[in-house]
C-alpha positions in Angstrom: -162.2 64.4 88.7 -160.7 65.4 91.7 -158.8 68.4 90.2 -159.2 72.0 91.1 -160.0 73.8 88.2 -160.9 77.2 89.5 -161.4 79.3 92.6 -164.8 81.1 93.7 -164.3 83.9 96.3 -165.7 87.4 97.4 -163.3 90.5 97.4 -164.3 93.2 99.9 -161.8 96.0 99.8 -161.7 97.8 103.1 -158.1 99.1 102.6 -159.4 102.7 102.3 -162.2 102.5 104.8 -159.4 101.5 107.9 -156.9 104.3 106.4 -159.6 106.8 107.0 -160.2 105.7 110.3 -156.7 105.6 111.4 -156.3 109.1 110.2 -159.5 110.0 112.0 -157.9 108.7 115.3 -154.7 110.2 114.7 -156.5 113.7 114.1 -159.1 113.6 116.8 -156.5 112.7 119.5 -154.6 116.0 118.6 -157.9 118.0 118.3 -158.5 120.9 121.2 -161.9 121.5 120.0 -163.6 118.4 119.1 -166.6 120.2 117.9 -164.8 120.9 114.4 -166.2 118.8 111.7 -164.5 115.3 112.3 -167.4 113.7 110.4 -166.2 115.2 107.1 -163.2 112.7 107.0 -165.2 109.6 106.3 -168.8 108.7 105.0 -170.0 106.2 107.4 -171.8 107.0 110.7 -169.4 108.8 113.2 -169.8 109.3 116.8 -167.7 110.5 119.8 -168.3 109.7 123.2 -166.9 111.0 126.6 -165.5 108.7 129.3 -169.2 107.8 130.3 -170.1 106.7 126.8 -172.4 109.7 126.4 -172.3 111.2 122.8 -170.2 114.5 122.5 -170.3 114.3 118.7 -172.4 112.5 115.9 -172.8 113.1 112.2 -175.8 113.2 110.1 -175.7 109.7 108.9 -175.7 108.1 112.7 -178.5 110.8 113.6 -180.7 109.5 110.5 -180.0 105.9 111.5 -181.0 106.6 115.2 -184.0 108.6 114.0 -183.0 111.7 115.8 -181.1 114.9 115.6 -177.5 115.6 116.3 -178.7 118.3 118.8 -180.9 115.8 120.5 -178.2 113.1 120.8 -175.5 115.2 122.3 -175.3 114.2 126.1 -177.3 110.9 125.8 -176.2 106.9 125.4 -177.0 104.7 122.7 -179.4 103.2 125.0 -181.6 106.1 124.4 -182.2 105.3 120.6 -181.6 101.6 120.0 -182.9 98.2 121.8 -181.4 97.4 125.1 -179.8 94.3 123.8 -177.5 95.8 121.0 -177.1 99.0 123.3 -175.8 97.0 126.2 -173.1 95.2 124.0 -171.9 98.6 122.8 -171.7 100.0 125.8 -169.5 97.2 127.0 -167.3 97.8 124.1 -167.1 101.4 125.0 -166.0 100.7 128.3 -163.3 98.3 127.5 -162.1 100.6 125.0 -162.0 103.7 127.4 -159.3 101.2 129.3 -157.2 102.0 126.4 -157.4 98.1 125.6 -157.3 97.6 121.7 -160.6 96.2 120.6 -161.5 94.6 117.3 -164.7 95.4 115.4 -167.6 93.8 116.5 -171.3 93.3 115.0 -174.8 94.3 116.1 -178.3 93.6 114.7 -180.6 96.8 114.6 -183.9 97.4 113.4 -184.1 100.1 110.2 -186.6 102.4 109.2 -187.9 100.0 106.5 -189.0 97.3 109.2 -185.9 95.1 108.1 -183.2 93.9 110.4 -179.6 95.3 109.7 -176.1 93.9 110.5 -174.1 96.7 111.6 -170.1 96.7 112.4 -168.6 99.1 114.9 -165.2 100.1 115.2 -163.9 101.9 118.4 -160.8 103.6 119.1 -159.6 105.4 122.2 -159.7 109.3 122.3 -156.6 110.7 123.7 -155.6 114.3 125.1 -152.3 114.6 126.3 -151.6 110.9 126.6 -155.1 110.4 128.8 -157.9 108.6 127.3 -161.0 110.9 127.7 -163.5 109.3 125.2 -164.1 106.8 122.3 -164.2 107.8 118.6 -166.3 105.3 116.7 -167.6 104.3 113.2 -170.4 102.4 112.3 -170.9 100.7 109.2 -174.0 99.2 107.7 -172.7 95.6 106.2 -175.8 93.8 105.5 -175.3 93.6 101.9 -171.8 92.4 102.3 -173.1 89.4 104.6 -175.9 88.6 102.2 -173.1 88.2 99.4 -171.0 86.3 101.7 -174.0 84.0 102.6 -175.1 83.6 98.8 -171.5 82.9 97.9 -171.3 80.0 100.6 -174.8 78.7 99.4 -173.7 78.7 95.7 -170.5 77.0 96.5 -172.3 74.2 98.8 -175.0 73.6 96.1 -172.2 73.5 93.4 -170.5 70.7 95.4 -173.9 68.8 96.0 -174.6 69.3 92.2 -171.4 67.6 91.3 -172.1 64.9 93.7 -175.7 64.4 92.3 -174.6 64.3 88.9 -172.1 61.1 89.8 -174.8 59.6 91.8 -177.3 60.0 89.0 -175.0 58.4 86.1 -174.1 55.5 88.5 -177.6 54.7 89.3 -178.8 55.2 85.2 -176.9 52.2 84.1 -178.2 49.5 86.6 -181.8 51.0 86.4 -181.6 50.8 82.8 -180.6 47.2 82.8 -183.4 46.4 85.2 -186.1 48.1 83.0 -184.9 46.5 79.8 -184.7 43.1 81.2 -188.2 43.3 82.9 -189.7 44.8 79.5 -188.0 41.5 77.6 -189.3 39.0 80.4 -193.0 40.7 79.5 -192.3 40.2 75.9 -191.6 36.4 76.4 -194.7 35.8 78.6 -197.2 37.3 76.1 -198.0 33.9 74.8 -198.0 31.8 78.3 -201.4 30.8 79.4 -203.2 33.3 81.4 -203.6 31.8 85.0 -203.2 33.4 88.4 -200.0 33.1 89.1 -198.3 34.5 85.8 -200.8 37.1 86.0 -199.0 37.9 89.5 -195.6 38.0 87.8 -196.5 40.0 84.8 -198.1 42.9 87.4 -194.7 42.6 89.4 -192.7 43.1 86.2 -194.9 46.1 85.4 -194.3 47.4 88.7 -190.5 47.1 88.4 -190.5 48.9 85.1 -192.7 51.5 86.4 -190.4 52.2 89.5 -187.5 51.8 87.2 -189.0 54.8 85.4 -189.7 56.8 88.4 -185.9 56.3 89.3 -184.7 57.5 85.7 -187.3 60.5 86.4 -185.6 61.3 89.7 -182.0 60.8 88.1 -182.9 63.1 85.1 -183.9 65.7 87.5 -180.6 65.4 89.6 -178.8 66.3 86.2 -180.9 69.3 85.6 -180.0 70.4 89.1 -176.4 69.6 88.5 -176.7 71.7 85.2 -175.7 68.5 83.0 -178.4 69.5 80.2 -177.2 71.8 77.4 -178.9 75.0 77.1 -179.7 76.6 73.6 -179.5 80.3 74.0 -181.6 82.6 71.9 -183.1 86.0 71.6 -186.4 85.7 73.5 -189.3 88.2 74.5 -189.1 87.2 78.0 -192.7 89.0 78.4 -194.2 86.8 75.9 -192.5 83.7 77.5 -193.6 84.5 81.1 -197.2 85.1 79.6 -197.4 81.9 77.7 -195.9 79.7 80.7 -198.7 81.4 82.9 -201.4 80.7 80.3 -200.3 77.2 80.2 -200.1 76.7 84.0 -203.6 78.4 84.3 -205.1 75.6 81.6 -204.3 72.8 84.0 -206.3 71.2 86.7 -203.9 72.4 89.3 -204.9 75.8 88.8 -208.5 75.6 89.4 -208.8 77.5 92.6 -205.6 79.5 91.8 -205.9 83.2 91.1 -203.2 84.7 89.1 -202.3 88.5 89.3 -199.9 89.3 86.7 -197.9 92.5 86.5 -195.7 92.8 83.3 -193.3 96.1 82.8 -194.0 97.4 79.1 -191.1 97.5 76.5 -189.0 95.3 77.8 -185.8 94.4 76.0 -185.2 91.0 74.3 -183.0 88.6 76.3 -180.9 85.5 75.4 -182.1 82.5 77.1 -183.2 79.2 76.5 -187.2 79.4 76.3 -187.7 75.8 76.9 -185.5 75.8 80.3 -186.8 79.1 81.3 -190.2 78.0 80.8 -189.4 75.0 83.3 -188.3 77.5 85.8 -191.6 79.1 85.7 -193.9 76.2 85.6 -191.8 74.8 88.6 -192.2 78.1 90.7 -196.0 78.4 89.8 -196.3 74.8 90.9 -194.2 74.9 94.0 -196.2 78.2 95.0 -199.5 76.4 94.5 -198.5 73.7 96.6 -197.1 76.1 99.1 -201.0 77.3 99.5 -202.3 73.4 99.3 -203.9 74.4 95.8 -206.1 77.4 97.1 -205.1 81.3 97.0 -203.5 83.9 95.0 -200.2 84.0 93.3 -198.4 87.5 92.1 -196.1 87.3 89.0 -194.1 90.4 88.2 -191.8 91.1 85.5 -189.8 94.2 85.6 -186.3 95.9 85.0 -184.2 96.6 88.3 -180.5 97.7 87.9 -180.2 96.7 84.5 -181.5 93.3 85.2 -184.5 91.6 84.3 -186.3 90.5 87.4 -189.0 87.6 87.3 -191.0 87.7 90.8 -193.3 85.1 91.9 -195.0 85.5 95.3 -197.5 83.5 97.0 -200.1 84.2 100.2 -199.1 80.8 101.4 -197.9 80.3 105.3 -194.2 81.0 104.5 -191.4 79.1 105.5 -189.6 79.1 108.9 -186.4 81.3 109.1 -184.1 78.5 109.8 -184.8 76.5 106.7 -184.9 79.4 103.9 -181.3 78.5 103.1 -182.1 75.0 102.6 -184.9 75.2 99.7 -182.7 74.6 97.0 -181.2 71.5 98.4 -182.1 68.5 96.5 -184.4 66.3 98.3 -185.4 68.7 100.6 -189.0 69.3 100.9 -191.6 70.6 103.3 -194.4 68.6 101.9 -194.0 65.2 103.7 -192.5 61.8 102.3 -195.6 61.4 99.6 -195.9 65.1 98.9 -192.8 65.1 96.1 -189.1 64.4 95.4 -187.9 67.8 96.7 -186.1 68.5 93.5 -188.4 71.4 91.7 -186.5 74.2 93.3 -183.1 72.5 93.0 -183.8 72.0 89.1 -184.9 75.7 89.1 -181.4 76.5 90.8 -179.5 74.4 88.4 -181.2 76.0 85.0 -181.1 79.4 86.3 -177.4 78.9 87.1 -176.5 77.4 83.6 -178.4 80.6 82.1 -176.1 83.2 83.8 -178.7 84.1 86.5 -179.5 83.9 89.9 -182.3 82.8 91.8 -183.5 83.7 95.5 -185.7 83.5 98.0 -187.2 86.1 100.2 -189.7 84.8 103.3 -192.4 86.3 105.5 -193.7 83.6 107.6 
């Protein structure tokens, strides 16, 4: 109702890290022999370069990230170990730092050994000897997880605002749609005894169409309320493996699953979970239907249920074409769909998001186009 009731935020404590970096810079500038174990001061990737940008010291962490050894890296440049685009940016920043100019931390995208792209933040400080800049001391930090958390927080806040808006729209539409449906039904009842002539039959068909479309509007607004978490959840101890198995069996019996092969992998001895079986079952069915739609009703779906970091994870994967990277972050938005104007309302995944959020869980999408 326009009143601020809470805050939602992400706090990342970098004070200790900044303090270590300051001590490192002060310590390094006083050293006469820089081959002492500077890298023991910090846990992140560390490097020291000469005034050309060549490594004079790196620690084990940086050597592992660049897939080399400390001895092999000494005397070489970043460009000898990483792609040219980020290497050029790093060299540019090193050159500016060598002039004594104070530089802010900057970010680059780097490939990792697991085939994923990592976001790395680098912070450079001039290395001084008798008041003269003779090199650079730098710290490299992988901030990929932090960026993912920030992205999820931003998405969660945006969807929460959209959910509040959607619920308001749904409530406003429900009243007039209810009246339209009620009057159409009442007129149809009054016309039961009217002689069956062509003009009257046309009017009756029109009234039935009005009713059908009114019911469709009610269905859509009901889904909007589900997305906005306006439905009450009834938590109860539930064997989640049984619930998942029953939901898969129910879906597999339907016509839509005729050409779908569902491969199930459920970890044994899973603990009971406090959840709403009906709502959680709806999430499973929506995800299975979405996966089938992505494959045009033909292909394989993998369902995995397992424990990871004290959380129970349900993973549903299809072998469809995947999504364009530009739209992955929009898939939980209401009315967003890749199926075209006649393919659906674009509310299925939005409903999943609303239900899971109400059940105090989290839902996310990984993508491989």
